[in-house]
C-alpha positions in Angstrom: -16.4 -16.8 21.7 -14.4 -14.6 19.3 -13.1 -11.2 20.3 -11.7 -8.4 18.2 -9.4 -5.9 19.8 -8.4 -2.8 17.8 -4.8 -1.9 18.5 -4.2 0.7 15.8 -5.4 2.2 12.5 -8.6 3.5 14.0 -9.8 6.9 12.8 -6.4 7.2 11.0 -4.4 5.9 8.0 -1.4 4.2 9.5 -0.2 1.6 12.1 -3.0 -1.0 11.4 -3.3 -3.8 14.0 -6.2 -6.0 15.0 -6.0 -8.8 17.6 -8.3 -11.8 17.1 -8.8 -13.7 20.4 -10.7 -17.1 20.3 -10.0 -18.0 24.0 -7.6 -20.6 22.7 -5.6 -18.7 20.1 -4.4 -15.1 19.7 -3.8 -14.0 16.1 -2.5 -10.6 15.2 -3.8 -9.2 11.9 -1.1 -6.7 10.7 1.1 -4.6 12.9 2.1 -1.4 11.1 3.9 1.8 11.7 3.0 5.4 11.1 6.1 7.0 9.6 6.8 10.6 10.8 9.6 12.5 12.6 9.3 9.6 15.1 7.7 6.3 14.1 4.4 5.5 15.9 3.3 2.0 16.6 0.0 0.4 17.6 -0.9 -0.5 21.1 1.4 -2.8 23.0 0.9 -6.5 23.0 3.4 -9.1 24.5 5.0 -11.5 22.0 4.4 -14.4 24.3 0.7 -13.8 24.2 0.6 -14.4 20.4 0.2 -17.6 18.5 0.8 -16.2 15.1 1.0 -13.0 13.0 -0.8 -12.5 9.7 0.3 -9.7 7.4 -2.1 -8.5 4.7 0.5 -6.8 2.5 4.0 -5.2 2.6 3.3 -1.5 3.0 4.8 -0.2 6.2 1.5 1.0 7.7 0.6 -2.7 7.8 3.9 -4.5 8.3 6.4 -2.1 9.8 6.1 -3.1 13.4 6.2 -6.9 13.0 9.9 -7.4 13.8 9.5 -6.2 17.4 7.8 -9.6 18.2 11.0 -11.4 17.5 13.2 -9.9 20.3 13.2 -13.3 22.0 10.1 -15.2 20.8 9.7 -17.3 17.7 6.1 -16.9 16.3 5.0 -18.1 12.9 4.4 -15.2 10.5 2.0 -15.7 7.6 1.9 -13.7 4.3 2.2 -14.3 0.6 5.7 -14.9 -0.7 5.6 -11.5 -2.5 4.6 -9.7 0.6 7.5 -11.2 2.6 10.1 -10.4 -0.1 8.9 -6.8 -0.4 8.8 -6.5 3.4 12.5 -7.5 3.3 13.2 -4.5 1.1 11.0 -1.9 2.9 11.9 -2.9 6.5 15.6 -2.9 5.7 15.3 0.6 4.4 13.2 1.7 7.4 15.8 0.4 9.8 18.5 2.2 7.9 16.6 5.5 7.9 14.8 5.4 11.3 16.8 2.9 13.3 17.4 5.2 16.2 13.7 5.4 17.0 12.8 1.7 16.4 12.3 -0.9 19.1 14.1 -3.5 17.0 17.3 -3.9 14.9 18.4 -6.0 11.9 18.8 -9.1 14.2 15.1 -9.2 15.0 14.2 -8.5 11.4 16.3 -11.5 10.3 14.7 -13.7 13.0 11.3 -12.6 11.7 12.2 -13.8 8.2 13.3 -17.1 9.5 9.8 -17.6 11.0 8.1 -16.9 7.7 5.3 -19.1 6.4 4.6 -18.2 2.8 1.0 -18.8 1.6 -0.7 -18.8 -1.8 -4.2 -17.5 -2.2 -6.8 -20.0 -1.0 -4.3 -22.2 0.8 -5.9 -23.3 4.1 -4.1 -23.2 7.4 -5.2 -24.5 10.8 -3.6 -22.9 13.9 -5.1 -24.2 17.2 -8.8 -23.6 16.9 -8.6 -21.2 14.0 -8.7 -21.9 10.2 -7.7 -19.2 7.9 -6.7 -18.5 4.3 -5.7 -15.5 2.2 -7.6 -14.1 -0.8 -6.5 -11.5 -3.4 -7.2 -8.0 -2.1 -6.5 -6.3 -5.5 -4.4 -3.6 -3.9 -0.8 -4.5 -5.0 0.7 -7.8 -6.1 0.6 -10.2 -3.2 -1.9 -8.2 -1.1 -4.4 -10.3 0.7 -7.7 -10.2 2.5 -7.7 -12.6 5.5 -10.7 -15.0 5.9 -10.8 -16.6 9.4 -13.1 -19.3 10.7 -13.3 -20.3 14.4 -16.1 -21.8 16.5 -18.6 -21.5 13.7 -17.8 -17.7 13.3 -16.5 -16.3 10.1 -14.5 -13.1 10.2 -13.1 -11.2 7.2 -10.2 -8.6 7.4 -9.9 -6.8 4.1 -6.6 -5.0 4.7 -6.3 -2.5 1.8 -8.9 -3.3 -0.7 -9.4 -2.6 -4.4 -12.3 -4.3 -6.3 -11.2 -2.6 -9.6 -8.8 -4.3 -11.9 -5.6 -2.4 -12.6 -2.7 -3.0 -15.1 -0.8 -5.0 -12.4 -3.5 -7.1 -10.6 -7.0 -8.4 -10.8 -9.6 -6.7 -8.5 -10.7 -8.3 -5.3 -13.8 -10.6 -5.4 -16.5 -10.5 -2.8 -16.3 -13.6 -0.6 -19.1 -16.1 -1.2 -19.5 -17.5 2.3 -21.7 -16.0 5.0 -19.8 -13.7 7.4 -20.3 -12.8 11.0 -17.9 -9.9 11.1 -15.9 -7.8 8.6 -13.1 -5.3 9.3 -12.9 -3.0 6.3 -10.7 -0.1 5.3 -12.2 3.4 4.5 -9.3 5.4 2.9 -11.6 6.8 0.2 -15.0 6.2 1.7 -16.2 9.7 0.8 -14.8 10.1 -2.7 -14.8 8.2 -6.0 -11.8 7.9 -8.3 -12.0 9.0 -11.9 -12.7 6.4 -14.6 -9.5 4.4 -14.9 -9.5 4.2 -18.8 -10.0 8.0 -19.2 -7.4 8.7 -16.5 -4.8 6.6 -18.3 -5.4 8.4 -21.6 -5.3 11.9 -20.1 -2.1 11.0 -18.2 -0.3 9.7 -21.3 -1.6 12.6 -23.5 -0.2 15.1 -20.9 3.2 13.3 -21.1 3.2 13.5 -25.0 2.4 17.2 -24.8 5.5 17.8 -22.6 7.7 15.7 -24.9 6.5 17.6 -28.0 7.8 20.7 -26.3 11.2 18.9 -25.8 10.6 18.8 -22.0 11.0 15.9 -19.6 8.5 14.4 -17.2 9.3 13.3 -13.6 6.8 10.9 -12.2 7.4 10.6 -8.4 5.8 7.3 -7.4 5.7 4.8 -4.5 8.3 2.1 -5.0 5.9 -0.7 -4.3 3.1 -1.1 -6.8 2.6 2.5 -8.1 5.9 2.7 -10.0 5.2 -0.6 -11.7 1.6 0.4 -12.4 2.9 3.6 -14.1 5.3 1.8 -16.4 2.4 -0.6 -17.2 0.0 2.2 -18.0 2.5 3.9 -20.3 3.1 0.6 -22.1 -0.6 -0.1 -22.5 -1.2 3.3 -23.9 1.7 2.7 -26.4 3.8 5.7 -25.3 6.9 5.9 -27.4 9.5 7.4 -25.1 12.8 6.8 -23.4 11.8 5.7 -19.9 13.9 5.1 -16.8 13.1 3.8 -13.4 15.1 4.5 -10.2 15.4 3.9 -6.5 13.8 1.0 -4.6 11.4 0.4 -7.4 14.1 -1.5 -9.2 14.4 -4.1 -6.4 10.6 -4.4 -6.3 10.6 -5.0 -10.1 12.9 -8.0 -9.6 10.6 -9.4 -6.8 7.5 -9.2 -9.0 9.4 -10.8 -11.9 10.2 -13.7 -9.6 6.6 -14.2 -8.6 4.6 -14.1 -11.8 1.6 -15.8 -10.3 0.7 -12.7 -8.5 0.7 -10.5 -11.6 -2.2 -10.0 -14.0 -0.1 -10.1 -17.2 3.3 -11.5 -16.2 4.7 -11.8 -19.8 3.8 -8.2 -20.5 5.5 -7.1 -17.3 8.7 -8.9 -18.3 8.7 -7.0 -21.5 8.1 -3.7 -19.7 10.9 -4.1 -17.3 13.4 -5.2 -20.0 12.6 -2.2 -22.1 12.9 0.3 -19.2 16.4 1.5 -18.3 17.3 1.1 -14.6 19.4 3.7 -12.9 22.2 2.1 -10.9 24.3 5.1 -9.8 24.8 8.9 -9.9 26.5 8.8 -13.3 23.4 7.1 -14.7 21.2 9.7 -13.1 23.1 12.6 -14.5 22.8 11.1 -17.9 19.1 10.3 -17.4 18.5 14.0 -16.9 19.9 14.7 -20.3 18.9 11.7 -22.3 15.6 10.3 -21.0 12.0 11.5 -21.6 10.1 10.0 -18.6 11.7 9.3 -15.2 9.8 7.2 -12.6 11.3 7.5 -9.2 10.4 7.2 -5.5 9.3 8.8 -3.2 5.7 9.3 -4.3 5.2 12.3 -1.9 8.6 13.9 -2.6 9.7 13.3 1.0 13.1 11.8 0.0 14.4 9.1 -2.4 15.9 9.6 -5.8 13.0 11.8 -6.9 14.7 14.6 -5.0 17.8 14.5 -7.3 15.6 14.9 -10.4 13.4 17.6 -8.8 16.6 19.7 -8.3 17.5 19.4 -12.0 14.0 19.5 -13.7 11.8 21.7 -11.5 13.1 25.1 -12.7 12.5 24.6 -16.4 9.0 25.5 -17.6 9.2 22.9 -20.5 9.4 20.1 -18.0 6.6 18.5 -15.9 6.2 16.9 -12.5 3.2 14.5 -12.6 2.3 13.3 -9.1 0.4 9.9 -9.2 0.2 9.0 -5.5 -1.9 10.3 -2.7 -0.2 13.3 -1.1 -0.6 13.3 2.7 -1.2 16.8 4.0 2.1 18.4 5.2 4.3 16.4 2.8 6.5 18.2 0.3 4.3 16.8 -2.5 1.2 18.2 -1.0 2.8 21.6 -0.4 4.0 21.6 -4.1 0.4 21.1 -5.3 -1.0 23.7 -2.9 1.6 26.5 -3.3 3.8 25.7 -6.3 6.9 26.0 -4.1 9.5 23.4 -3.3 12.6 23.3 -1.2 15.8 22.9 -3.2 19.2 23.1 -1.5 17.5 24.5 1.6 15.9 27.3 -0.3 12.2 27.7 -1.1 11.9 28.1 -4.9 9.0 28.5 -7.2 8.7 25.5 -9.5 8.5 26.5 -13.1 7.8 23.0 -14.4 4.1 22.1 -15.0 2.8 20.3 -11.8 -0.3 18.1 -12.0 -1.9 15.3 -9.9 -3.4 12.2 -11.4 -5.5 10.0 -9.1 -4.1 6.5 -9.8 -5.4 4.9 -6.6 -4.9 1.3 -5.6 -7.8 1.5 -3.1 -11.5 1.2 -3.8 -13.4 4.5 -3.8 -16.8 5.2 -2.2 -18.9 3.3 -4.7 -16.5 0.2 -4.6 -16.5 0.0 -0.8 -20.3 0.3 -0.7 -20.8 -2.3 -3.4 -18.4 -4.6 -1.5 -20.4 -4.3 1.8 -23.7 -4.6 -0.1 -22.5 -7.9 -1.7 -21.5 -9.7 1.5 -23.7 -12.6 2.6 -25.2 -12.8 6.1 -25.7 -9.9 8.4 -22.1 -9.3 9.5 -21.1 -6.8 12.1 -19.0 -4.1 10.3 -15.9 -2.5 11.8 -14.5 0.5 9.8 -10.8 1.4 10.2 -7.9 2.8 8.1 -9.3 6.1 7.1 -9.5 9.7 8.3 -12.1 10.1 11.1 -14.8 11.4 8.8 -14.3 8.6 6.3 -14.5 5.9 9.0 -17.6 7.4 10.4 -19.2 8.0 7.0 -18.9 4.3 5.9 -20.1 3.0 9.2 -23.1 5.4 9.0 -23.9 4.3 5.5 -23.8 0.6 6.4 -26.2 1.2 9.3 -28.6 3.4 7.3 -28.6 1.6 3.9 -27.8 -2.0 4.8 -29.3 -2.1 8.3 -26.0 -3.6 9.6 -24.5 -3.3 13.0 -21.6 -1.0 12.0 -19.1 1.0 14.0 -15.9 2.9 13.6 -13.9 1.7 16.7 -11.4 3.7 18.7 -8.0 2.4 19.6 -8.3 -0.2 22.4 -11.9 -1.0 21.8 -12.8 -4.7 22.1 -15.9 -6.4 20.6 -17.4 -9.9 20.8 -18.4 -11.4 17.5 
């Protein structure tokens, strides 16, 4: 008998956590955090009740709570090597910024890293009566779907999923074996993204237009995945410009360079990084404002990071542009900028004179991709829809029931199901 208990990430984006209980083994699939004024974690589970933790990828909404299981226990923690290395960067930063609110400190974080078990895609692992392996999820380098097999039952946990190929990674493939249950994300279950090729062209053309007017372009982007994707897009579209990259994205670049097997075109990425100037201090940044054309800097939602420095210096000149390339969560500074045209600089609300645009470079499958993925699964798996706004979770579950005649539900936190 296999049970799935949903501890977090239900009817919301953030703090993903699913417990797989086989009666003999308890495996935790992700344990994320929802970042806000005060970090929010999934439902409580005791470390001593776990046999292992599997992390789909490094983004904090999937990995940010894992160190709290290392307060006294030593549990194996499984992920790809890229995921573990990027977690090292992201979690260290989170502890520095939010340490007062966290139920763990650096010592637990370091203990977690000592328990790491790095896996490649397709590498089988047996833990008690569960066999599992990771498969490319297409979301960011190193991101994984988790395929589990126990007692004749096959369960797939998609994590964050992208079936479309990007400049950085190949898209996820639909598993070939028959499944009994699938836990799937639904971030964009109600919308489709624009055609990727057309989007790349329009993005780079918009940059060229600004540069022709002797303006500069700030591209606020997530440090993990999106910053590297933007550099790759500009390179692929043969943009001739002086580009710089700043913030935590620099450390992530180095991790990706050290793990070429997880990149779609590793040699190209080496060339991109070597031809992009990295900012290493405030003197560099002040020069970049004068001498560069395109600045890629976290954070992607303008909530902090080095992008704030550049906003102060570029936002009030109408020749410049701010091109947002990440999803803007409602209530964030980036979302407010798009809605109102205003931004807070030196504690004053000012009207941004620079051109502001949003380009939908998503690393998640849209509505059509998610539906095609479910349609392509073998067997008649039970479907559990999580990691989306309430209406998106419900919409994808409803579609799977109506169109595929599958037993599909959007669980609530704490719900438990038998596979």
